[in-house]
C-alpha positions as CSV (number, residue, x, y, z in Angstrom):
1,M,-148.3,-13.7,-8.6
2,N,-146.9,-14.9,-5.3
3,D,-143.3,-15.8,-4.6
4,S,-144.0,-19.5,-5.4
5,D,-145.5,-18.6,-8.8
6,I,-142.4,-16.6,-9.7
7,I,-140.0,-19.3,-8.7
8,T,-142.0,-22.1,-10.6
9,S,-142.3,-19.7,-13.6
10,F,-138.6,-19.4,-13.8
11,T,-138.0,-23.1,-13.4
12,Y,-140.6,-23.8,-16.2
13,A,-139.0,-21.2,-18.5
14,M,-135.5,-22.6,-18.1
15,S,-136.6,-26.2,-18.5
16,S,-138.6,-25.3,-21.6
17,R,-135.3,-24.2,-23.3
18,G,-133.5,-27.5,-22.6
19,D,-131.9,-28.4,-19.3
20,E,-132.2,-25.7,-16.7
21,L,-128.5,-25.1,-16.1
22,S,-127.6,-24.7,-19.8
23,A,-130.6,-22.4,-20.3
24,F,-129.5,-20.3,-17.3
25,L,-125.9,-20.1,-18.5
26,S,-127.1,-18.8,-21.9
27,I,-128.7,-15.6,-20.4
28,L,-126.5,-12.6,-21.2
29,D,-126.4,-9.1,-19.6
30,S,-129.5,-7.4,-21.1
31,V,-132.2,-4.8,-20.6
32,V,-135.9,-5.1,-21.3
33,T,-138.1,-2.0,-21.3
34,L,-141.8,-2.2,-20.8
35,D,-143.5,1.2,-20.7
36,D,-141.8,3.1,-17.9
37,S,-140.2,-0.1,-16.3
38,K,-136.7,-1.2,-17.1
39,V,-135.8,-4.8,-16.3
40,T,-132.0,-5.4,-16.2
41,F,-130.2,-8.7,-16.0
42,K,-126.7,-8.4,-14.6
43,R,-124.4,-11.4,-14.6
44,K,-121.9,-11.3,-11.8
45,D,-120.2,-14.5,-12.7
46,P,-121.2,-17.7,-14.6
47,Y,-123.2,-19.0,-11.7
48,N,-124.8,-15.7,-10.4
49,L,-127.3,-13.4,-12.0
50,E,-129.0,-10.4,-10.5
51,V,-132.4,-9.0,-11.7
52,H,-133.2,-5.3,-11.3
53,V,-136.4,-3.4,-12.0
54,N,-135.5,0.2,-12.5
55,D,-133.1,0.9,-9.5
56,D,-134.4,-1.9,-7.3
57,K,-132.7,-5.3,-7.0
58,V,-135.6,-7.7,-7.0
59,A,-134.1,-11.1,-7.3
60,E,-130.9,-13.1,-7.5
61,I,-130.3,-16.4,-9.2
62,N,-127.5,-18.6,-8.0
63,V,-126.4,-22.1,-9.2
64,K,-126.5,-24.4,-6.2
65,T,-126.1,-28.1,-5.6
66,A,-129.4,-29.9,-5.2
67,S,-130.3,-33.6,-4.7
68,L,-132.2,-35.4,-7.4
69,S,-134.0,-38.6,-6.8
70,M,-136.3,-40.3,-9.4
71,E,-137.0,-43.8,-10.7
72,G,-134.3,-45.4,-8.5
73,L,-131.6,-42.8,-9.5
74,S,-130.3,-40.3,-7.1
75,G,-127.4,-37.9,-6.9
76,P,-126.3,-34.2,-6.7
77,V,-127.1,-31.9,-9.6
78,L,-126.4,-28.2,-10.3
79,L,-129.6,-26.1,-10.6
80,P,-130.3,-22.3,-10.8
81,L,-132.3,-21.3,-7.8
82,V,-134.2,-18.0,-7.4
83,R,-134.0,-15.9,-4.2
84,I,-136.5,-13.0,-4.2
85,H,-135.2,-9.8,-2.5
86,K,-138.1,-7.4,-3.1
87,R,-141.5,-7.3,-4.6
88,V,-142.3,-4.3,-6.9
89,N,-145.7,-3.6,-8.5
90,K,-145.1,-2.3,-12.0
91,G,-148.4,-3.5,-13.5
92,Y,-147.2,-6.6,-15.3
93,S,-147.9,-10.2,-14.4
94,P,-146.5,-12.2,-17.4
95,I,-147.4,-15.8,-18.2
96,Y,-145.2,-17.9,-20.5
97,I,-146.6,-20.8,-22.6
98,S,-143.9,-22.7,-24.4
99,T,-144.1,-25.7,-26.7
100,F,-143.6,-27.7,-23.4
101,F,-146.7,-26.1,-22.0
102,D,-147.9,-29.2,-20.2
103,N,-144.6,-29.7,-18.2
104,S,-143.2,-28.6,-14.9
105,G,-146.6,-28.0,-13.3
106,N,-147.4,-25.2,-15.7
107,P,-151.1,-26.1,-16.4
108,E,-151.7,-26.3,-12.6
109,R,-150.0,-22.9,-12.0
110,I,-151.8,-21.1,-14.8
111,F,-155.2,-22.5,-13.7
112,S,-154.5,-21.6,-10.0
113,I,-153.5,-18.0,-10.9
114,A,-156.6,-17.6,-13.1
115,K,-158.9,-18.8,-10.3
116,R,-157.3,-16.5,-7.8
117,K,-157.7,-13.6,-10.2
118,N,-161.3,-14.4,-11.0
119,K,-163.2,-16.6,-8.5
120,E,-166.3,-16.6,-10.7
121,I,-164.6,-18.7,-13.5
122,K,-166.9,-21.6,-14.2
123,S,-165.0,-24.6,-15.4
124,K,-164.8,-28.4,-15.2
125,F,-161.1,-28.1,-14.4
126,E,-159.9,-28.6,-10.8
127,I,-156.7,-29.5,-9.0
128,L,-156.8,-32.8,-7.2
129,Q,-154.3,-35.1,-5.7
130,D,-153.2,-38.0,-7.8
131,E,-152.3,-41.5,-6.6
132,Y,-148.8,-40.3,-5.8
133,G,-150.0,-37.4,-3.6
134,Q,-149.1,-34.8,-6.3
135,F,-151.5,-32.0,-7.0
136,K,-152.4,-32.2,-10.7
137,L,-154.9,-30.6,-13.0
138,Y,-158.1,-32.7,-13.7
139,Y,-160.9,-32.2,-16.1
140,D,-164.3,-33.6,-15.1
141,S,-162.5,-35.9,-12.6
142,L,-160.1,-37.2,-15.3
143,P,-156.4,-36.2,-15.7
144,A,-156.3,-33.2,-17.9
145,Y,-153.8,-34.8,-20.3
146,V,-156.5,-37.3,-21.6
147,M,-158.2,-34.4,-23.4
148,G,-155.3,-34.2,-25.9
149,R,-152.5,-31.6,-26.1
150,G,-154.3,-29.3,-28.6
151,I,-157.4,-28.9,-26.5
152,L,-155.4,-28.5,-23.3
153,K,-153.2,-25.9,-24.9
154,R,-156.3,-23.9,-26.0
155,E,-157.7,-24.0,-22.5
156,M,-154.3,-23.0,-20.9
157,I,-154.2,-20.0,-23.3
158,K,-157.7,-19.0,-22.3
159,F,-156.8,-19.2,-18.6
160,G,-153.6,-17.4,-19.4
161,L,-155.6,-14.5,-20.8
162,V,-157.4,-14.3,-17.4
163,A,-154.3,-14.9,-15.2
164,S,-152.0,-12.2,-16.8
165,N,-151.9,-8.9,-18.5
166,L,-148.9,-10.0,-20.6
167,L,-149.1,-13.4,-22.3
168,L,-146.1,-14.9,-24.1
169,I,-146.7,-17.9,-26.4
170,D,-143.9,-19.7,-28.1
171,E,-144.8,-21.2,-31.5
172,I,-148.5,-20.7,-31.1
173,E,-149.3,-23.3,-33.8
174,D,-147.6,-26.2,-32.0
175,S,-150.1,-29.0,-31.2
176,L,-153.1,-26.9,-32.5
177,H,-155.6,-27.6,-35.3
178,P,-156.2,-24.5,-37.5
179,D,-159.7,-24.2,-36.1
180,L,-158.3,-24.0,-32.6
181,I,-155.8,-21.4,-33.7
182,M,-158.6,-19.2,-35.1
183,Q,-160.5,-19.6,-31.8
184,I,-157.4,-18.5,-29.8
185,L,-156.7,-15.5,-32.1
186,N,-160.3,-14.4,-31.5
187,D,-160.0,-14.9,-27.8
188,I,-156.8,-12.8,-27.8
189,K,-158.6,-10.0,-29.8
190,Q,-161.5,-9.9,-27.3
191,S,-159.3,-9.9,-24.2
192,N,-157.5,-6.9,-22.6
193,T,-154.3,-8.9,-22.3
194,Q,-151.3,-7.8,-24.3
195,T,-150.1,-11.0,-26.1
196,V,-146.8,-11.8,-27.8
197,F,-146.6,-15.0,-29.8
198,T,-144.0,-16.5,-32.2
199,T,-144.6,-18.6,-35.3
200,H,-142.7,-20.0,-38.4
201,V,-146.0,-20.7,-40.3
202,N,-147.4,-18.5,-43.0
203,E,-151.0,-19.7,-42.4
204,V,-150.9,-18.3,-38.8
205,I,-150.1,-14.8,-40.2
206,K,-152.9,-15.2,-42.8
207,M,-155.3,-16.2,-40.0
208,A,-154.2,-13.2,-38.0
209,S,-154.9,-10.9,-40.9
210,K,-158.5,-12.1,-40.9
211,V,-158.9,-11.5,-37.1
212,F,-156.9,-8.3,-36.4
213,D,-157.0,-4.9,-37.9
214,E,-153.7,-3.5,-39.2
215,N,-153.3,-1.3,-36.1
216,E,-153.9,-4.1,-33.7
217,I,-150.9,-6.2,-34.4
218,T,-147.2,-5.7,-35.1
219,I,-144.8,-8.2,-36.7
220,L,-141.2,-8.3,-35.6
221,Y,-138.4,-10.3,-37.2
222,L,-135.9,-11.1,-34.5
223,T,-132.2,-11.7,-35.1
224,R,-129.1,-11.6,-33.0
225,R,-128.4,-8.1,-34.4
226,G,-131.8,-6.7,-33.4
227,Y,-135.2,-6.7,-35.0
228,K,-137.1,-5.3,-38.0
229,T,-140.8,-4.3,-37.9
230,Y,-143.3,-5.2,-40.6
231,K,-146.9,-4.4,-41.1
232,L,-149.4,-7.3,-41.2
233,S,-150.2,-6.6,-44.8
234,D,-146.4,-6.9,-45.7
235,V,-146.3,-10.6,-45.0
236,S,-149.9,-11.9,-44.8
237,E,-150.0,-12.6,-48.6
238,F,-146.4,-13.9,-48.8
239,E,-146.6,-17.4,-50.3
240,K,-143.0,-18.5,-49.7
241,P,-142.1,-20.1,-46.3
242,L,-141.6,-17.7,-43.5
243,S,-138.0,-18.9,-43.4
244,W,-137.2,-15.8,-45.5
245,L,-137.8,-14.0,-42.3
246,G,-136.9,-16.6,-39.7
247,Y,-138.6,-16.2,-36.4
248,V,-141.6,-13.8,-36.2
C-alpha cells in the first residue's frame, strides 16, 4: 500500500461506520497485537489520535476543518485527517470490506492494489474516467455497479484476497446469494490470505463447516468485556438464531 491507499482506507473505514467524525470520536485507547507487532492507538484529546507500531509513531489523526461542496451545497465541515509520519514493514497489508463495500472509491482502490500486486491478473475490470472526470471501476466498458451488488462484492473479495494478506469482511452474507457465499468460502480456503469475517447468520457457519476443517477456522464471540472462543463444531449444528451469541 502507498500513502494514498492508507489515507483512503481510513476514510472508507470511518464512513462505513456512520459519519466520519462520529466514528473517529468513538475510537478508544487500545492495543492490537498481530504476531510480533503491537499496534497502539493513543488518544491525546478528543480531536487527536496517535498510532504507534511497536515503539514507532507511524501516523497521527487530527480533526480539521475542510470545505464541502456538493449538489449546490457548500460549507465547512469537521473531518478526521491522517498524517503519516513513518512507514514500517511488519508484513501486514490489510483490506477492509464493509457492508458499504461499493462506497468511497473502495472498489477502485482494491482493484488497483490487486493489479499492482499481480500484473498478470486477467480481468474485464478496468478503471476509466466517467462523464464527470472521476476515475471509476468499469466491467466490460460498463460501470461496475450495473452487475449488481452481490456479484460486485464477490469480485471485490476475490481481488481483496490478491491485494492483501489480511482480509477483513464485515457481515459476509450481506448482498450475497448462498451460492456466492459458498464460492467465496472456497476462495478463502484456497488462498494464502488470513481472513476475518463477521456474521449473524447460522447458515454461514453451516456453510463454513462444509468448507473448512476444524483446525482451519476459529469462532470468536465478541462483547465489550472481551471475547470467547468456540470450535466450529460447537455452533455449526445450532438451530436457534445466532443472537444467542451475538456477533461472531
